[in-house]
BAFI-3210 file (N, C-alpha, C; in Angstrom, 3 decimals, decimal comma, padded with zeros to 6 digits):
// residues 304
n [1|2|3|4|5|6|7|8|9|10|11|12|13|14|15|16|17|18|19|20|21|22|23|24|25|26|27|28|29|30|31|32|33|34|35|36|37|38|39|40|41|42|43|44|45|46|47|48|49|50|51|52|53|54|55|56|57|58|59|60|61|62|63|64|65|66|67|68|69|70|71|72|73|74|75|76|77|78|79|80|81|82|83|84|85|86|87|88|89|90|91|92|93|94|95|96|97|98|99|100|101|102|103|104|105|106|107|108|109|110|111|112|113|114|115|116|117|118|119|120|121|122|123|124|125|126|127|128|129|130|131|132|133|134|135|136|137|138|139|140|141|142|143|144|145|146|147|148|149|150|151|152|153|154|155|156|157|158|159|160|161|162|163|164|165|166|167|168|169|170|171|172|173|174|175|176|177|178|179|180|181|182|183|184|185|186|187|188|189|190|191|192|193|194|195|196|197|198|199|200|201|202|203|204|205|206|207|208|209|210|211|212|213|214|215|216|217|218|219|220|221|222|223|224|225|226|227|228|229|230|231|232|233|234|235|236|237|238|239|240|241|242|243|244|245|246|247|248|249|250|251|252|253|254|255|256|257|258|259|260|261|262|263|264|265|266|267|268|269|270|271|272|273|274|275|276|277|278|279|280|281|282|283|284|285|286|287|288|289|290|291|292|293|294|295|296|297|298|299|300|301|302|303|304]
n.u [000,829|001,979|003,784|002,021|000,815|003,004|003,417|000,968|001,304|003,413|002,119|-000,011|001,427|002,610|000,313|-000,945|000,902|001,549|-000,743|-000,818|-000,220|002,945|004,540|003,357|003,796|006,614|007,108|005,966|007,591|009,982|009,490|009,257|011,926|013,243|012,113|013,086|015,806|015,795|015,026|017,169|017,795|018,954|019,667|020,168|022,327|024,178|024,390|025,626|028,111|029,056|029,230|031,219|033,536|033,633|033,935|036,148|036,212|034,208|030,953|029,117|025,951|024,144|024,845|024,192|021,422|020,702|021,427|019,541|017,268|017,761|017,621|014,933|013,790|014,453|012,707|010,209|010,197|010,430|007,964|006,394|007,319|006,201|003,970|004,965|005,396|007,110|008,085|008,211|010,070|012,357|012,709|013,232|015,521|018,957|021,324|024,726|027,632|026,852|027,280|029,304|028,191|025,713|026,534|027,597|025,289|023,759|025,080|024,362|025,733|026,526|026,916|028,339|027,236|028,107|027,113|026,850|024,672|023,433|021,759|019,059|018,776|016,827|015,714|017,715|017,541|015,043|015,348|017,128|015,761|013,391|013,969|016,517|016,078|017,226|017,599|017,494|018,847|018,702|019,540|017,576|017,470|016,426|013,884|012,295|009,015|008,039|006,016|006,539|008,931|007,985|006,360|008,284|009,673|007,648|007,235|009,717|009,788|007,635|008,763|010,285|012,464|014,281|014,193|016,319|016,283|018,301|018,703|017,272|016,072|015,278|017,496|021,053|022,055|024,320|024,555|022,162|022,503|024,745|023,643|021,923|023,773|024,894|022,738|022,806|022,055|022,080|023,548|022,839|024,138|023,740|026,222|027,617|027,151|027,928|026,195|026,503|028,945|031,126|032,590|034,942|037,794|038,396|039,943|038,281|037,683|040,044|039,783|039,188|036,825|034,304|033,398|030,881|031,734|030,517|030,078|032,717|033,454|031,471|031,946|034,562|034,396|032,581|033,743|033,217|032,939|033,289|031,613|031,366|029,009|027,621|025,137|023,604|021,732|020,438|018,837|016,438|016,456|017,646|020,981|023,107|026,312|028,349|031,331|034,501|035,597|036,408|039,678|040,139|042,283|044,829|045,810|045,640|042,376|041,387|043,093|042,539|039,821|040,035|041,625|040,047|037,676|038,633|039,310|036,758|035,612|037,177|036,302|033,641|034,071|035,066|032,828|031,055|032,469|032,341|029,628|028,451|026,055|024,195|024,643|023,152|023,487|022,683|023,265|025,431|028,719|031,602|034,316|035,257|033,016|031,608|033,044|033,508|033,888|037,159|038,201|037,844|040,565|042,130|041,547|043,979|045,338|046,510|045,151|042,672]
n.v [-001,211|001,203|001,623|002,077|004,421|006,147|006,142|007,286|009,778|010,946|010,976|012,704|015,035|015,489|016,025|018,068|020,222|021,287|022,594|024,819|028,388|029,541|031,187|030,773|028,040|028,011|029,560|027,943|025,604|026,739|027,428|024,863|024,064|025,900|025,199|022,610|023,219|024,645|022,621|020,904|018,149|014,697|014,395|017,028|017,622|015,861|016,965|019,369|018,399|017,344|019,670|020,950|019,676|020,578|023,383|023,500|023,767|024,763|025,207|028,231|029,029|030,206|029,202|026,480|026,674|027,816|025,712|023,785|025,115|025,151|022,423|021,951|023,545|022,096|019,866|021,130|022,100|019,677|018,481|020,181|020,139|018,232|019,537|021,762|024,060|024,013|026,524|027,670|025,943|026,518|029,104|028,871|027,396|027,309|026,377|025,680|025,116|022,882|022,357|020,503|018,028|018,192|018,326|015,760|014,260|015,104|013,808|011,268|010,059|008,895|010,261|010,363|011,953|012,998|013,909|015,595|015,421|018,145|021,292|021,231|018,392|017,132|019,123|019,432|016,906|017,060|019,220|018,425|016,476|017,962|020,656|020,767|018,630|016,109|012,588|011,202|009,085|007,685|006,486|005,013|004,892|002,119|002,629|002,254|002,276|-000,036|001,127|003,871|003,987|003,286|005,494|007,540|006,725|006,981|009,723|010,822|009,751|011,106|013,549|013,181|011,484|008,386|005,578|003,521|000,899|000,783|-001,603|-004,899|-005,143|-006,744|-006,959|-006,315|-003,163|-001,751|-002,858|-002,037|000,733|000,981|000,246|002,397|004,465|003,623|004,159|006,859|008,345|010,756|009,869|010,341|010,520|010,625|010,823|010,906|009,435|006,434|003,843|001,177|001,138|000,025|000,938|002,950|004,039|007,378|010,604|013,149|016,403|016,240|013,982|010,497|008,635|006,688|006,473|005,707|003,379|003,316|005,547|006,019|003,431|002,917|004,901|004,238|001,544|001,790|003,576|006,379|009,929|011,238|013,604|016,152|017,682|020,472|021,773|024,643|026,931|030,073|033,205|033,262|030,999|027,683|026,792|025,209|023,895|022,391|020,552|019,372|016,949|014,406|013,105|009,863|008,207|005,652|002,170|-000,380|-001,556|-001,349|000,600|002,769|003,217|003,946|006,345|007,948|008,149|009,522|011,954|012,769|013,104|015,243|017,257|017,450|018,384|020,929|022,350|022,062|023,302|025,923|026,431|025,638|025,529|024,356|021,663|018,714|016,822|014,981|012,680|010,184|010,235|010,354|008,001|007,775|008,317|005,994|004,215|002,405|003,987|004,227|001,876|002,755|004,060|002,089|002,773|004,329|002,972|004,604|006,904|006,525]
n.w [000,000|000,763|-001,335|-003,436|-002,611|-002,787|-005,558|-006,396|-005,245|-006,765|-009,241|-008,725|-008,280|-010,823|-012,264|-010,834|-010,254|-012,731|-013,382|-011,854|-011,598|-012,813|-011,145|-008,647|-008,265|-008,232|-005,948|-003,986|-004,058|-003,382|-000,745|000,324|000,074|001,779|004,189|004,513|004,739|007,170|008,946|008,815|008,246|007,757|004,992|004,285|005,901|004,784|002,229|002,944|003,806|001,387|-000,189|001,213|000,375|-002,226|-002,059|-000,541|002,298|005,141|003,999|003,517|005,010|003,296|000,795|001,148|001,539|-000,941|-002,613|-001,918|-002,759|-005,499|-006,058|-005,422|-007,371|-009,659|-009,351|-009,413|-012,052|-013,404|-012,930|-014,403|-017,009|-018,969|-020,041|-021,224|-023,852|-027,089|-027,615|-025,075|-023,935|-025,472|-024,635|-021,915|-021,677|-022,370|-024,721|-025,190|-027,149|-028,583|-031,228|-032,451|-031,769|-033,025|-035,701|-036,107|-035,679|-037,855|-039,861|-039,403|-037,334|-034,090|-030,727|-027,449|-024,555|-021,455|-018,163|-014,955|-011,997|-012,155|-012,161|-014,434|-015,944|-017,407|-018,966|-020,926|-022,068|-023,237|-024,957|-026,996|-028,788|-029,310|-029,986|-031,310|-032,960|-033,002|-032,436|-029,159|-026,729|-023,512|-020,194|-017,644|-014,196|-012,282|-010,327|-007,097|-005,794|-008,471|-009,970|-009,814|-011,221|-013,788|-014,259|-014,424|-016,693|-018,624|-018,398|-019,311|-021,869|-022,926|-023,349|-025,536|-025,428|-025,838|-023,790|-021,917|-019,659|-016,731|-015,445|-015,272|-017,755|-020,940|-022,571|-022,662|-021,375|-022,439|-024,970|-026,173|-026,086|-027,688|-030,149|-030,475|-030,823|-033,247|-034,841|-035,015|-032,786|-030,090|-027,156|-023,953|-020,733|-017,335|-015,087|-012,600|-010,341|-008,920|-008,529|-007,797|-006,560|-007,821|-009,883|-011,705|-010,038|-009,149|-008,725|-007,226|-006,709|-005,277|-003,706|-003,146|-005,029|-006,752|-010,176|-012,621|-015,190|-017,607|-019,617|-020,678|-021,527|-023,423|-025,356|-026,206|-027,076|-029,142|-030,773|-030,810|-030,123|-026,790|-025,128|-022,590|-020,374|-018,635|-016,517|-015,307|-013,244|-014,174|-013,434|-014,961|-016,555|-017,460|-018,111|-020,372|-021,035|-023,346|-023,589|-024,894|-027,396|-024,892|-024,435|-025,336|-025,420|-026,094|-026,386|-023,826|-022,956|-020,269|-019,158|-020,794|-020,227|-017,544|-017,616|-019,268|-017,805|-015,570|-016,786|-017,549|-015,013|-014,114|-015,829|-015,005|-012,404|-012,863|-013,844|-011,667|-009,622|-010,491|-010,259|-007,616|-006,135|-007,759|-007,958|-007,421|-005,068|-002,612|-001,385|000,127|-001,153|-001,595|-001,262|001,359|002,857|002,874|004,307|007,342|010,566|012,111|014,665|018,109|020,009|022,534|025,976|027,870|030,746|032,596|032,285|033,191]
ca.u [000,000|002,863|004,316|000,956|000,655|004,124|003,122|-000,123|001,840|004,101|001,133|-000,733|002,313|002,717|-000,936|-001,348|001,850|001,503|-001,955|-000,614|000,586|004,364|005,051|002,848|004,522|007,992|007,097|005,669|008,760|011,007|009,148|009,648|013,376|013,626|011,686|014,060|017,046|015,613|014,951|018,543|017,751|020,133|020,054|020,733|023,666|025,053|024,633|026,621|029,417|029,487|029,622|032,480|034,616|033,657|034,430|037,368|036,003|032,808|030,151|028,233|024,572|023,450|025,098|023,403|020,016|020,548|021,500|018,238|016,317|018,033|017,080|013,475|013,448|014,491|011,482|009,092|010,245|010,180|006,531|005,744|007,886|005,383|002,986|005,648|005,453|008,453|008,486|008,593|011,308|013,441|012,877|013,680|016,741|019,977|022,330|025,984|028,637|026,223|027,525|029,933|027,237|024,716|027,156|027,652|023,918|023,331|025,730|023,925|026,731|026,175|027,860|028,019|027,344|028,006|026,904|026,526|023,344|023,460|020,724|017,934|019,218|015,670|015,603|018,612|016,996|013,898|015,790|017,793|014,809|012,318|014,476|017,568|015,555|018,090|017,132|018,284|018,613|019,322|019,318|016,774|017,693|015,208|013,455|011,262|008,345|008,066|005,086|007,211|009,863|007,225|005,927|009,423|009,923|006,599|007,496|010,828|009,379|006,740|009,605|010,951|013,642|014,186|014,676|016,865|016,399|019,660|018,720|015,982|015,548|015,473|018,799|022,095|021,965|025,419|024,230|021,107|023,072|025,600|022,765|021,450|024,875|024,983|021,612|023,003|021,463|022,845|023,357|023,112|024,267|024,051|027,286|028,449|026,817|028,221|025,255|026,989|030,263|032,024|033,076|036,341|038,221|038,901|040,109|037,251|037,975|041,216|039,446|038,831|035,474|034,199|032,448|030,518|032,615|029,695|030,326|034,017|033,407|030,594|032,624|035,736|033,996|031,827|034,558|032,517|033,462|032,637|031,550|030,813|028,110|027,264|023,935|023,385|020,603|020,463|017,571|015,259|016,619|018,727|022,019|023,955|027,520|028,986|032,768|035,131|035,488|037,436|040,675|039,930|043,579|045,146|046,397|044,770|041,030|041,256|043,794|041,811|038,601|040,430|042,068|038,912|036,751|039,233|039,147|035,354|035,426|037,811|035,409|032,503|034,502|035,196|031,503|030,477|033,189|031,846|028,222|028,249|024,680|023,335|024,964|022,120|024,047|022,275|023,589|026,855|029,318|033,014|034,605|035,407|031,696|031,082|033,911|033,179|034,913|038,165|037,877|038,356|041,797|041,880|041,811|045,218|045,001|046,982|044,253|041,353]
ca.v [000,000|002,363|001,851|002,649|005,815|006,888|006,313|008,261|011,092|011,461|011,226|013,915|016,183|015,742|016,602|019,271|021,333|021,922|023,410|026,030|029,447|029,255|031,901|030,117|026,776|028,317|030,017|026,799|024,731|027,492|027,276|023,500|024,037|026,650|024,417|021,522|023,826|024,977|021,379|020,376|016,692|013,927|014,706|018,380|017,543|015,229|017,987|020,300|017,726|017,269|021,005|021,300|019,205|021,400|024,737|023,338|024,373|024,768|026,090|029,121|028,535|030,718|028,245|025,281|027,019|027,982|024,387|023,157|025,806|024,675|021,063|022,083|024,096|020,982|019,073|021,940|022,105|018,325|018,240|021,056|019,972|017,559|020,431|022,959|024,165|024,135|027,928|027,873|025,196|027,309|030,330|028,555|026,600|027,807|025,372|026,195|024,118|021,682|022,262|019,267|016,923|018,355|017,979|014,303|013,761|015,379|012,805|009,942|009,504|009,107|010,837|010,189|013,174|012,667|015,101|015,319|015,810|019,589|022,024|020,410|017,570|016,799|020,190|019,088|015,731|017,481|020,193|017,771|016,021|018,901|021,891|020,434|017,641|014,919|011,540|011,093|007,903|007,789|005,365|005,325|004,067|001,408|003,097|001,521|001,108|-000,196|002,069|005,168|003,827|003,364|006,888|008,333|006,352|007,620|011,170|011,173|009,435|012,169|014,677|012,836|010,640|006,928|005,188|002,182|000,636|000,472|-003,003|-005,556|-005,200|-008,004|-006,967|-005,566|-001,733|-001,316|-003,283|-001,154|002,065|000,878|000,273|003,773|005,229|003,225|004,781|008,307|009,007|011,320|009,074|011,221|009,720|011,307|009,856|011,216|008,545|005,023|003,258|-000,106|001,330|-000,930|001,561|003,332|004,971|008,652|011,689|014,157|017,416|015,766|012,885|009,301|008,093|005,916|006,915|004,607|003,216|003,233|006,506|005,773|002,135|003,037|005,701|003,530|000,335|002,135|004,518|007,655|010,895|011,449|014,998|016,375|018,830|020,937|022,614|025,437|027,848|031,518|033,629|032,998|029,849|026,726|026,988|024,033|024,083|021,137|020,689|018,135|015,649|013,920|012,235|008,488|007,554|004,448|001,127|-001,391|-001,051|-000,976|001,862|003,817|003,506|004,651|007,718|008,691|008,441|010,591|013,202|013,137|013,616|016,565|018,200|017,651|019,196|022,329|022,955|022,099|024,326|027,228|026,590|024,582|025,462|023,612|020,234|018,109|015,605|014,906|011,338|009,912|010,281|010,008|006,681|007,866|008,351|004,639|003,395|002,489|004,740|003,361|001,538|003,696|003,661|001,628|003,780|004,108|002,754|005,714|008,038|006,129]
ca.w [000,000|000,815|-002,674|-004,250|-002,194|-003,372|-006,983|-006,516|-004,903|-007,951|-010,286|-008,344|-008,487|-012,258|-012,755|-010,114|-010,308|-014,050|-013,466|-011,059|-012,227|-012,607|-009,971|-007,444|-008,121|-007,847|-004,560|-003,128|-003,965|-002,649|000,676|000,690|000,222|002,974|005,351|004,661|005,235|008,584|009,724|008,824|008,366|007,357|003,614|004,259|006,497|003,801|001,211|003,480|003,764|-000,017|-000,633|001,872|-000,493|-003,444|-001,779|000,249|003,606|005,563|003,145|004,268|005,010|002,114|-000,276|001,427|001,260|-002,388|-003,222|-001,721|-003,636|-006,850|-006,142|-005,462|-008,690|-010,602|-009,243|-009,906|-013,514|-013,890|-012,916|-015,377|-018,351|-019,982|-020,666|-021,703|-025,306|-027,662|-027,473|-023,678|-023,730|-026,075|-023,845|-020,566|-021,699|-023,290|-025,033|-025,732|-027,486|-029,127|-032,670|-032,931|-031,603|-034,084|-036,983|-036,198|-035,818|-039,231|-040,712|-038,973|-036,413|-032,694|-029,765|-026,034|-023,757|-020,038|-017,342|-013,556|-011,527|-011,921|-012,872|-014,883|-017,065|-018,242|-019,962|-022,027|-022,718|-024,056|-025,969|-028,139|-029,810|-029,628|-030,585|-032,283|-033,888|-033,030|-031,517|-027,935|-025,902|-022,198|-019,279|-016,463|-013,013|-011,917|-009,017|-006,388|-006,357|-009,919|-010,570|-009,947|-012,340|-015,039|-014,443|-014,878|-018,080|-019,424|-018,364|-020,193|-023,241|-023,388|-023,728|-026,786|-025,213|-025,826|-022,471|-021,706|-018,221|-016,284|-015,024|-015,354|-019,110|-021,644|-023,228|-021,984|-021,686|-023,297|-026,326|-026,676|-026,292|-028,871|-031,324|-030,614|-031,414|-034,659|-035,538|-035,038|-031,628|-028,983|-025,947|-022,817|-019,523|-016,081|-014,779|-011,431|-009,223|-009,149|-007,586|-007,307|-005,949|-008,457|-011,105|-011,842|-008,991|-009,639|-007,766|-007,491|-005,707|-004,530|-002,800|-003,905|-005,146|-007,987|-011,189|-013,521|-016,348|-018,807|-020,695|-021,316|-022,199|-024,581|-026,378|-026,722|-027,809|-030,345|-031,545|-030,955|-029,152|-025,504|-024,712|-021,256|-020,295|-017,303|-016,547|-014,103|-013,319|-014,047|-012,843|-015,781|-017,439|-017,237|-019,128|-020,568|-021,835|-023,736|-023,859|-025,344|-026,724|-023,979|-025,044|-024,880|-025,365|-026,860|-025,556|-023,235|-022,671|-018,867|-018,929|-021,503|-019,468|-016,321|-017,911|-019,825|-016,711|-014,772|-017,541|-017,428|-013,654|-014,047|-016,508|-014,117|-011,265|-013,298|-013,879|-010,324|-008,860|-010,918|-009,863|-006,615|-005,639|-008,676|-007,943|-006,580|-004,494|-001,217|-000,920|000,344|-002,481|-001,593|-000,712|002,808|003,487|002,929|005,135|008,767|011,313|012,729|016,055|019,103|020,667|023,908|027,009|028,637|032,164|033,413|032,124|033,721]
c.u [000,865|003,418|003,264|000,735|001,771|003,869|002,027|000,367|002,566|003,109|000,354|000,129|002,430|001,456|-001,245|-000,429|001,788|000,261|-001,818|000,057|002,059|004,916|004,602|003,578|005,947|008,065|006,854|006,887|009,913|010,749|009,515|011,153|013,814|013,222|012,659|015,377|016,943|015,589|016,312|018,566|018,988|020,600|020,681|022,142|024,647|025,375|025,703|028,016|029,939|029,970|030,939|033,670|034,761|034,306|035,672|037,268|034,533|032,000|029,299|026,792|023,759|023,637|024,269|021,932|019,785|020,594|020,177|017,176|016,512|017,453|015,547|013,023|013,471|013,183|010,264|009,046|009,961|008,685|005,800|006,182|006,951|004,370|003,627|005,720|006,899|008,975|008,949|009,893|012,501|013,730|013,526|014,980|017,691|021,058|023,547|026,921|028,087|026,628|028,219|029,037|026,205|025,277|027,242|026,255|023,408|023,927|025,315|024,878|026,355|027,280|027,389|028,221|027,101|027,902|026,603|025,093|023,357|022,381|019,563|018,335|018,052|015,394|016,464|018,069|015,804|014,337|016,356|016,783|013,810|012,809|015,534|017,091|016,405|017,558|018,075|017,859|019,335|018,934|018,502|017,112|016,375|014,850|012,469|010,324|008,362|007,151|005,699|008,215|009,123|006,762|007,072|009,783|008,914|006,830|008,597|010,523|008,454|007,504|010,398|012,160|013,286|014,873|015,135|016,943|017,832|019,797|017,330|015,366|015,842|016,854|019,770|022,030|023,073|025,159|023,197|021,638|024,009|024,792|022,216|022,528|025,019|023,889|021,703|022,395|022,523|022,530|023,802|023,078|024,608|024,988|028,167|028,103|027,052|027,401|025,751|028,315|031,285|032,627|034,564|036,711|038,827|039,187|039,130|037,319|039,009|040,896|038,911|037,338|035,453|033,129|032,072|031,417|031,862|030,003|031,638|033,995|032,583|031,285|033,776|035,321|033,289|032,525|033,804|033,082|032,617|032,745|031,064|029,955|027,921|026,089|023,854|022,199|021,067|019,052|016,355|015,376|017,676|019,700|022,915|025,165|028,159|030,442|033,309|035,305|036,671|038,389|040,499|041,190|043,738|045,700|045,355|043,444|040,905|041,902|043,075|040,547|038,934|040,796|040,917|037,929|037,302|039,099|037,710|035,067|036,022|036,924|034,179|032,884|034,600|033,844|030,888|031,157|032,686|030,419|027,868|026,810|023,780|023,704|024,046|022,605|023,782|022,557|025,072|027,515|030,770|033,244|034,681|034,067|031,098|031,904|033,495|034,257|035,920|037,782|038,522|039,641|041,477|042,297|043,062|044,864|045,434|046,068|042,887|041,134]
c.v [001,263|002,689|002,495|004,108|006,690|007,166|007,356|009,671|011,727|011,827|012,508|015,153|016,511|016,401|017,947|020,455|022,044|022,796|024,726|027,108|029,240|029,941|031,237|028,811|027,021|028,738|028,855|025,904|025,432|027,384|025,875|023,437|024,738|025,913|023,265|022,048|024,118|023,722|020,700|018,862|016,034|014,273|016,085|018,374|016,880|016,193|018,959|019,680|017,631|018,622|021,440|020,830|020,106|022,752|024,719|024,066|024,352|025,716|027,018|028,662|029,077|029,770|026,979|025,539|027,153|026,641|023,648|023,816|025,363|023,286|021,099|022,633|022,999|020,202|019,845|021,927|020,722|018,034|019,064|020,798|019,283|018,451|021,701|022,951|024,252|025,550|028,206|027,143|025,971|028,564|030,037|027,767|027,126|026,744|026,028|025,031|022,852|021,402|020,962|018,042|016,970|017,963|016,471|013,727|013,970|014,382|011,388|009,259|009,857|009,743|010,482|011,534|012,782|013,944|014,698|015,730|017,297|020,266|021,123|019,641|017,136|017,873|019,851|017,898|016,044|018,385|019,494|017,266|017,090|020,147|021,601|019,414|016,394|013,865|011,404|009,852|008,081|006,588|005,845|004,348|003,400|001,744|002,127|002,529|001,102|000,804|003,442|005,111|003,960|004,782|007,755|007,998|007,032|009,128|011,542|010,813|010,512|013,412|014,400|011,949|009,162|006,439|003,734|001,947|000,267|-000,984|-003,580|-005,613|-006,539|-008,101|-006,085|-004,084|-001,252|-001,697|-002,353|000,244|002,072|000,909|001,676|004,655|004,907|003,893|006,309|009,045|009,730|010,454|009,927|010,399|010,615|010,379|010,234|010,353|007,100|004,228|001,937|-000,029|000,370|-000,368|001,855|004,317|006,215|009,564|012,784|015,179|016,882|014,664|011,715|009,010|007,233|006,526|005,706|004,579|003,315|004,235|006,256|004,477|002,214|003,800|004,933|002,340|000,670|003,183|005,810|008,626|010,951|012,921|015,058|017,626|019,217|021,896|023,368|026,355|029,295|031,943|033,193|031,770|028,885|026,846|025,755|024,417|022,726|021,410|019,341|018,130|015,333|013,017|010,830|007,636|006,377|003,406|000,173|-000,778|-000,574|000,382|003,015|004,204|004,317|006,112|008,557|009,070|009,532|011,935|013,685|013,726|015,011|017,622|018,485|018,605|020,671|023,025|023,082|023,160|025,728|027,498|025,545|024,452|024,615|022,139|019,552|016,767|015,611|013,531|011,243|009,725|009,824|008,685|006,711|007,862|006,960|003,728|003,518|003,282|003,784|003,043|002,532|003,154|003,178|002,690|003,398|004,016|003,923|006,906|007,759|006,761]
c.w [000,000|-000,566|-003,574|-003,898|-002,762|-004,845|-007,186|-006,210|-006,080|-009,042|-009,989|-008,573|-009,970|-012,806|-012,121|-010,303|-011,657|-014,233|-012,708|-011,897|-011,876|-011,361|-008,677|-007,196|-007,647|-006,378|-003,605|-002,970|-003,246|-001,141|001,162|000,955|001,504|004,249|005,598|005,219|006,734|009,455|009,825|009,066|007,799|005,945|003,513|004,850|005,540|002,669|001,680|003,455|002,332|-000,516|000,007|001,043|-001,718|-003,180|-000,902|001,583|003,943|004,680|003,997|004,083|003,844|000,934|-000,073|001,111|-000,238|-003,109|-003,067|-002,594|-005,090|-007,054|-006,218|-006,807|-009,744|-010,560|-009,726|-011,421|-014,093|-013,941|-013,975|-016,824|-019,358|-020,678|-021,229|-023,224|-025,781|-027,490|-026,047|-023,362|-024,277|-025,255|-022,489|-020,508|-022,758|-023,474|-025,671|-026,037|-028,106|-030,574|-033,101|-032,783|-032,726|-035,445|-037,171|-036,398|-037,247|-040,216|-040,338|-038,020|-034,976|-031,881|-028,365|-025,346|-022,305|-019,223|-015,906|-013,224|-011,151|-012,746|-013,213|-016,131|-017,952|-019,285|-021,182|-022,801|-023,592|-025,205|-027,203|-029,162|-030,235|-030,353|-031,645|-033,308|-034,019|-032,061|-030,326|-027,169|-024,584|-021,357|-018,097|-015,353|-012,618|-010,471|-008,396|-005,746|-007,892|-010,608|-010,767|-011,084|-013,670|-015,317|-014,958|-016,327|-018,991|-019,511|-019,344|-021,641|-023,792|-023,814|-025,005|-026,641|-025,413|-024,564|-022,464|-020,198|-017,846|-015,860|-015,215|-016,734|-019,766|-022,285|-022,459|-022,364|-022,623|-024,753|-026,948|-026,957|-027,495|-030,154|-031,563|-031,240|-032,899|-035,484|-035,541|-033,875|-030,788|-027,769|-024,761|-021,536|-018,338|-015,319|-013,598|-010,226|-009,631|-008,140|-007,004|-006,591|-006,544|-009,734|-011,064|-010,735|-009,627|-008,453|-008,158|-006,370|-004,703|-003,522|-003,614|-003,869|-006,399|-008,881|-012,048|-014,750|-017,664|-019,899|-021,431|-022,122|-023,479|-025,710|-027,017|-027,582|-029,123|-031,206|-031,856|-029,914|-027,888|-025,148|-023,268|-021,290|-018,841|-017,432|-015,227|-014,324|-013,325|-013,653|-013,643|-016,664|-016,901|-018,408|-019,172|-021,410|-022,081|-024,077|-024,334|-026,857|-025,817|-024,754|-024,480|-024,968|-026,299|-025,897|-025,019|-022,799|-021,232|-018,592|-019,609|-020,747|-018,223|-016,607|-018,468|-018,727|-015,799|-015,480|-017,486|-016,048|-013,509|-014,709|-015,654|-012,983|-011,640|-013,312|-012,503|-009,475|-009,216|-010,429|-008,806|-006,142|-006,515|-008,784|-006,947|-006,036|-002,992|-000,620|-000,597|-001,014|-002,492|-000,869|000,809|003,526|003,645|003,833|006,601|009,499|011,940|014,170|017,015|019,716|022,082|024,904|027,774|030,113|033,025|033,324|032,746|035,093]
res [m|r|e|k|l|t|e|w|g|y|l|a|a|w|r|g|v|r|l|m|p|e|r|s|a|a|a|m|f|r|r|f|a|d|r|a|w|a|k|d|g|r|s|v|r|q|l|r|r|n|l|a|r|v|v|d|g|e|p|d|e|e|l|v|r|d|a|l|r|s|y|a|r|y|w|m|e|a|f|r|l|p|s|m|s|r|e|a|l|a|r|n|f|e|m|n|g|y|e|p|v|a|e|r|a|a|e|g|k|g|s|v|v|a|l|p|h|s|g|n|w|d|f|a|g|a|w|v|p|q|i|a|g|n|p|l|t|t|v|a|e|r|l|k|p|e|g|v|f|r|r|f|v|e|y|r|e|s|l|g|m|t|i|v|p|a|s|g|g|e|r|n|p|q|t|l|l|g|e|a|l|d|a|g|h|v|v|a|l|v|a|d|r|d|l|g|r|s|g|v|e|v|k|f|f|d|e|a|t|t|f|p|s|g|p|a|l|l|a|i|r|n|n|v|p|l|f|t|a|h|i|h|y|e|s|d|r|a|v|c|r|i|t|g|p|v|d|t|g|t|g|r|l|r|e|r|v|a|s|t|t|q|a|m|a|d|a|f|a|e|g|i|r|a|h|p|a|d|w|h|m|l|q|r|f|w|a|a|d|f|e|p|p|p|p|a|e|p|l|d|a|t|e|a]
***
């Protein structure tokens, strides 16, 4: 029953928020963000720890509050996107650096574009097929409950994206994505969270973590360029900048995947450092956050 209630909650938000005037919806989600900031729950405290790595020190509370407001803005826009016109999409989203991707798409050649959880990545996913007119394929994390996963797939398909489940599908995701590249699709991958903690170890803001190997592996195996993108918010729009392609190197596959993934992480860090409030990372992220604390030192008898 709880899973059904969760699904109904998402469905109600998708239907209800888009019916509200935009200013009212924005104000409501801003209040949600400020309330979460004031409560300072576990996710907010984790966000603060993550931002401390980005800014190399304790983040000021204005940055933490702004980061929560940015995250709330993403959800407000996500609930409203299915009813947004092409004109409104073009007005609310600015794309920069897309030309080399577009040129390849015009020739029927695919490209991989990797990006972190910053700004509104669904805007980019909608802009490519609706405004640029290029087919886009992406991967969807299999959420629980299953009904919510299906709703998210339907939501992104309604924006013009082709969705490949990250797990539980009938065929291997890498195979399906390779076929999409062969068909000239833009394959967009949000790639700063390694959900299985089994990816490629990288240095990210001078500290160890792991990134998924998928973008590098896909680009190398299919001999296509890997571009990176970063999205941030300005007052009236989301802005995306595409850079690259990343040098995928030569030699052994394992070494190429490792160096390419590190280069991708470095590109992500540059964008996040410039716009830290728009990085939506409220989960544990760095390797040290997953390690148990060291055992306490035994008490010296002379100090007892």
